[in-house]
C-alpha positions as CSV (number, residue, x, y, z in Angstrom):
1,M,0.0,0.6,0.2
2,E,2.7,2.2,1.0
3,G,4.8,1.7,-2.2
4,W,1.7,2.1,-4.4
5,K,0.8,5.6,-2.5
6,K,4.3,7.1,-3.6
7,V,3.5,6.3,-7.3
8,V,0.0,7.6,-7.6
9,D,1.3,10.9,-5.5
10,A,4.6,11.4,-7.9
11,L,1.5,11.1,-10.8
12,H,-1.1,13.2,-9.3
13,A,2.3,15.8,-8.9
14,K,2.2,15.8,-12.5
15,K,-1.2,15.8,-12.8
16,S,-1.7,12.5,-14.0
17,K,-4.0,10.2,-13.8
18,I,-4.0,6.5,-12.6
19,F,-6.6,3.1,-12.5
20,L,-5.5,-0.2,-11.0
21,Q,-6.0,-3.4,-13.3
22,L,-7.7,-5.1,-11.3
23,W,-6.4,-9.1,-12.3
24,H,-6.9,-13.1,-11.7
25,Q,-4.3,-15.4,-13.1
26,G,-6.8,-17.9,-13.4
27,R,-5.2,-21.2,-14.9
28,Q,-2.1,-19.1,-15.8
29,S,-0.9,-19.2,-12.9
30,P,1.2,-22.0,-11.5
31,S,0.0,-23.7,-8.8
32,S,3.2,-23.1,-6.3
33,F,2.3,-19.8,-6.0
34,N,-0.8,-20.6,-4.4
35,P,-1.2,-21.5,-0.5
36,A,-3.5,-24.4,-1.7
37,N,-1.2,-25.6,-4.5
38,E,-4.1,-25.5,-7.0
39,I,-5.2,-23.4,-9.0
40,V,-8.8,-22.1,-10.3
41,S,-10.4,-21.8,-14.0
42,P,-14.7,-21.9,-14.8
43,S,-14.1,-25.4,-16.7
44,A,-10.9,-28.2,-15.7
45,I,-9.3,-27.1,-19.2
46,A,-5.7,-26.3,-19.0
47,V,-3.6,-23.6,-21.2
48,P,-3.2,-26.3,-24.7
49,E,0.7,-25.4,-24.9
50,G,3.2,-23.2,-23.6
51,Q,4.9,-22.8,-19.8
52,I,4.7,-20.9,-17.5
53,H,7.7,-19.8,-14.4
54,N,7.1,-21.3,-11.2
55,N,7.7,-20.0,-8.1
56,N,11.4,-21.1,-8.3
57,G,11.6,-18.8,-11.6
58,E,11.6,-22.6,-13.5
59,S,9.7,-23.0,-16.7
60,V,7.2,-25.6,-15.7
61,P,3.8,-26.9,-18.3
62,F,0.5,-25.3,-17.9
63,E,-1.7,-27.3,-15.5
64,V,-4.9,-28.3,-15.6
65,P,-7.0,-25.9,-13.4
66,R,-9.8,-27.1,-10.7
67,A,-13.5,-26.2,-12.2
68,L,-14.9,-23.7,-9.4
69,E,-17.7,-24.6,-7.9
70,A,-20.7,-22.0,-8.4
71,N,-20.5,-21.1,-4.6
72,E,-17.0,-20.1,-4.6
73,I,-17.5,-17.6,-7.0
74,A,-19.0,-14.7,-4.5
75,G,-15.6,-14.9,-2.9
76,I,-13.3,-14.3,-5.4
77,V,-15.8,-11.1,-6.6
78,D,-15.3,-10.3,-2.4
79,D,-11.7,-10.3,-3.3
80,F,-11.9,-8.0,-6.0
81,V,-14.4,-5.6,-4.4
82,K,-11.5,-5.6,-1.4
83,S,-8.8,-5.2,-3.9
84,A,-10.7,-1.9,-5.2
85,A,-11.4,-0.7,-1.6
86,L,-7.7,-0.6,-1.1
87,A,-7.1,0.9,-3.9
88,K,-9.1,4.1,-3.3
89,Q,-7.3,4.0,-0.1
90,A,-3.8,4.2,-1.7
91,G,-5.4,7.4,-4.1
92,F,-5.7,5.5,-7.1
93,D,-8.3,7.4,-9.5
94,G,-10.2,4.3,-10.6
95,V,-10.2,0.8,-11.0
96,E,-10.0,-1.3,-14.4
97,I,-11.5,-5.0,-14.3
98,Y,-8.9,-7.2,-16.4
99,G,-11.0,-9.3,-18.4
100,A,-8.2,-10.2,-21.7
101,N,-6.2,-12.4,-22.4
102,G,-6.9,-15.6,-21.2
103,F,-7.1,-14.8,-17.6
104,L,-10.2,-15.7,-15.3
105,V,-12.4,-13.3,-16.7
106,D,-11.5,-13.7,-19.7
107,T,-11.8,-17.5,-19.4
108,F,-15.5,-17.4,-18.6
109,L,-16.6,-15.5,-21.3
110,Q,-15.5,-17.9,-23.7
111,S,-16.2,-20.7,-25.0
112,S,-13.2,-23.3,-25.5
113,S,-12.6,-22.3,-21.2
114,N,-15.9,-22.1,-20.3
115,V,-18.1,-25.7,-20.3
116,R,-19.6,-25.2,-17.4
117,P,-23.4,-26.7,-17.0
118,D,-24.5,-23.6,-14.5
119,K,-25.8,-20.7,-14.6
120,Y,-21.8,-19.1,-15.3
121,G,-21.8,-21.4,-18.0
122,G,-23.3,-21.9,-22.3
123,S,-25.2,-18.9,-23.1
124,F,-23.8,-15.5,-23.6
125,E,-25.6,-14.3,-20.9
126,N,-24.6,-17.2,-18.4
127,R,-21.1,-16.4,-19.3
128,T,-20.9,-12.8,-19.0
129,R,-22.5,-13.7,-15.3
130,F,-19.2,-13.0,-13.3
131,L,-17.7,-9.8,-15.1
132,L,-21.2,-8.4,-14.4
133,E,-21.1,-9.4,-10.8
134,L,-17.5,-7.9,-10.8
135,V,-19.1,-4.6,-12.1
136,E,-21.5,-4.5,-9.6
137,G,-19.9,-5.9,-6.9
138,L,-16.7,-3.1,-7.4
139,G,-19.7,-0.3,-7.2
140,T,-20.0,-0.5,-3.9
141,A,-16.2,0.6,-3.8
142,W,-15.8,3.0,-6.1
143,P,-18.5,5.0,-8.3
144,S,-19.4,3.8,-11.7
145,D,-17.8,6.1,-13.8
146,R,-14.4,5.1,-11.8
147,I,-15.1,1.5,-13.2
148,A,-13.4,0.3,-16.3
149,V,-12.8,-3.4,-17.9
150,R,-10.8,-4.3,-20.6
151,L,-11.9,-6.8,-23.5
152,S,-9.9,-9.0,-26.1
153,P,-11.7,-10.6,-28.6
154,N,-9.7,-11.5,-30.7
155,N,-6.2,-12.6,-29.8
156,C,-5.1,-16.3,-29.5
157,H,-2.7,-16.1,-26.4
158,H,-2.3,-19.1,-24.4
159,G,-5.1,-20.8,-26.5
160,M,-8.3,-18.4,-26.4
161,G,-10.7,-17.6,-29.6
162,N,-13.5,-18.7,-30.4
163,E,-15.7,-18.9,-33.7
164,D,-18.7,-17.5,-31.4
165,N,-16.3,-14.6,-30.1
166,F,-17.6,-11.5,-32.5
167,E,-21.2,-12.1,-31.0
168,M,-20.3,-13.2,-27.6
169,F,-18.1,-9.7,-27.3
170,S,-21.0,-7.6,-28.6
171,Y,-23.6,-8.9,-26.2
172,T,-20.9,-8.5,-23.3
173,I,-20.4,-4.7,-24.6
174,E,-23.9,-4.2,-24.9
175,Q,-24.5,-5.2,-21.0
176,L,-21.4,-3.7,-20.0
177,S,-22.7,0.1,-22.0
178,K,-25.7,-0.1,-19.4
179,H,-23.6,0.1,-16.4
180,N,-22.2,3.9,-16.9
181,L,-18.2,2.9,-16.7
182,A,-15.3,5.2,-16.9
183,Y,-14.2,3.6,-20.5
184,L,-14.2,-0.1,-22.5
185,A,-10.6,-0.7,-23.2
186,I,-10.5,-3.1,-26.3
187,L,-7.7,-5.0,-27.8
188,D,-8.2,-5.1,-31.0
189,G,-4.7,-5.2,-32.5
190,Y,-2.9,-8.4,-33.6
191,G,-0.1,-7.9,-31.1
192,V,-0.3,-11.1,-29.5
193,G,-1.5,-13.2,-32.2
194,Y,-5.1,-13.4,-34.3
195,H,-7.4,-16.6,-33.4
196,N,-8.6,-16.5,-36.9
197,K,-12.1,-18.5,-35.8
198,G,-14.6,-16.2,-36.7
199,R,-15.1,-12.7,-37.4
200,H,-12.2,-10.2,-35.9
201,M,-14.0,-6.8,-33.7
202,T,-12.8,-3.8,-34.5
203,A,-12.5,-0.6,-32.3
204,Y,-15.2,0.8,-34.2
205,D,-17.7,-2.0,-33.6
206,A,-17.6,-2.2,-29.9
207,K,-17.6,2.1,-29.7
208,K,-21.1,1.1,-31.6
209,L,-22.0,-1.0,-29.3
210,F,-20.6,1.2,-25.9
211,K,-22.4,4.3,-25.0
212,G,-19.2,6.0,-23.7
213,T,-14.9,6.4,-24.1
214,V,-13.6,3.5,-26.1
215,I,-10.1,3.0,-25.9
216,A,-8.1,0.8,-28.7
217,H,-4.8,-0.9,-27.7
218,N,-2.9,-3.1,-29.1
219,S,0.3,-2.9,-31.7
220,Y,-0.8,1.0,-33.0
221,T,1.6,3.2,-34.5
222,R,1.4,7.1,-33.5
223,A,0.4,7.7,-37.2
224,I,-2.7,4.6,-37.1
225,A,-3.5,5.9,-33.8
226,E,-4.0,9.6,-34.9
227,G,-6.1,8.5,-37.9
228,A,-7.9,5.8,-35.6
229,I,-9.4,9.2,-33.4
230,R,-9.4,11.1,-36.0
231,S,-11.9,9.3,-37.8
232,G,-14.4,8.4,-34.7
233,V,-12.8,4.7,-34.5
234,A,-12.2,5.3,-31.2
235,D,-11.8,7.8,-28.6
236,A,-8.4,6.9,-27.5
237,V,-5.4,5.1,-27.8
238,G,-3.1,2.8,-25.3
239,F,0.3,2.2,-25.7
240,G,1.9,-0.4,-23.2
241,R,5.2,-1.9,-24.6
242,A,6.2,1.4,-26.7
243,Y,5.9,3.4,-23.1
244,I,8.1,0.8,-21.6
245,A,10.7,1.3,-24.4
246,N,10.0,5.1,-23.8
247,P,9.4,6.3,-20.7
248,D,9.0,10.1,-22.9
249,L,6.7,9.3,-25.4
250,A,4.4,11.5,-25.2
251,E,7.0,14.2,-25.1
252,R,8.6,12.1,-28.1
253,F,5.4,12.2,-30.2
254,Q,4.6,15.6,-29.3
255,H,7.8,16.7,-31.0
256,D,8.1,14.3,-33.3
257,W,11.6,12.5,-31.6
258,P,12.6,9.0,-32.8
259,L,11.6,6.3,-30.6
260,N,14.1,3.6,-29.2
261,P,14.0,0.0,-30.2
262,D,10.9,-2.1,-29.1
263,V,11.5,-4.0,-25.9
264,S,12.1,-7.5,-26.6
265,A,9.2,-10.1,-25.1
266,R,11.9,-12.0,-23.6
267,A,12.3,-8.9,-20.9
268,Y,8.4,-9.0,-19.8
269,F,9.3,-12.9,-18.8
270,D,12.9,-13.6,-17.9
271,T,14.2,-13.1,-14.2
272,S,17.3,-13.1,-15.1
273,M,17.1,-10.3,-17.0
274,G,16.6,-7.5,-14.4
275,P,15.4,-4.3,-14.9
276,E,17.1,-4.7,-18.9
277,G,14.2,-3.4,-20.6
278,Y,12.1,-2.2,-18.1
279,T,14.3,0.9,-16.6
280,S,16.6,0.4,-18.4
281,L,16.1,2.6,-21.5
282,P,16.6,6.3,-21.9
283,A,14.9,9.3,-22.0
284,Y,15.4,11.2,-25.3
285,T,18.4,13.7,-25.5
286,Q,19.1,16.0,-28.2
C-alpha cells in the first residue's frame, strides 16, 4: 500500500491520472504460487500449450485447473471488491477489471475455456454473468464512472479464441454499456496473435455498441492511432510496450523525436534479465 501511494502521489504531482488493473490469473498461474497448491478456472481445461514460470523461476508446463464451484465465485468477487477498496485508499483514480488475454475473467467469457453446465456457462448471458457481478460488486467501493473493463475478443494468447467471439463480445459490450463505466479498453490489434476463428472485432465495432469512452489497444503506431481518433474509430488509443521502451513517449510524439527500439518480449518474462527492458531505456536527449 505505502509503495503504491508513492507512485500515485508522484503521478498526481504531474497532474496525471492512474487506474489500478485488477486481475485474477486463473489457469495461467502455477500452483506453486498458491497456498492450496491448486489453480482454478471456470472449467478443468488447461492452457493447451506453452509454459509458465513457477515460484522458483523455472519454466514448467501449464497445469489442469480445478473447476470452480458455483458457491466459490462470490468469494472471488469479494476479493476484487476488497482490492478495489484498497486501491481507493492508496489514492488511485479508478480501477480497471482485466477481462483479457486468457486470464480468469476472459476464460469465463469464452466457450473454449468455459463448458460449465450451470448459470456461469453456456449462453452469452451466463458466460457474462461473472464479469457483470464484478462490475456491480466494485460499484460498492467506487462510483461506476471510476470503473473500467478491458477485453480482448481477437487474440489467441494461451489458447483463446472461438467461432462465436464476435457475437459473444458484442453481447458483453452491450451489457457493459448499461453501467456508465469510465471506459472500455478493447485490444483489437494483432500484437499477441489472432485466433482466426471468426469475425474480427474492431474498436469501431465496440464503439457502436458502447455508450461511453472506448480506448483501442495493441500494436498501434502513432500514425494509426491519430487516424483512429480523427476518424472516430476510437476515443483514445493506449500504448503499453512503447511506453516501456520510451519513458517519455508522449513528449516524443509531441516533438516528433525518434523512438527507442522495441523491447524484446523476453524482457517481460525472463527473470534473469533484471531491470533490462523495464527501466534501462533512456529518455530522449538532443
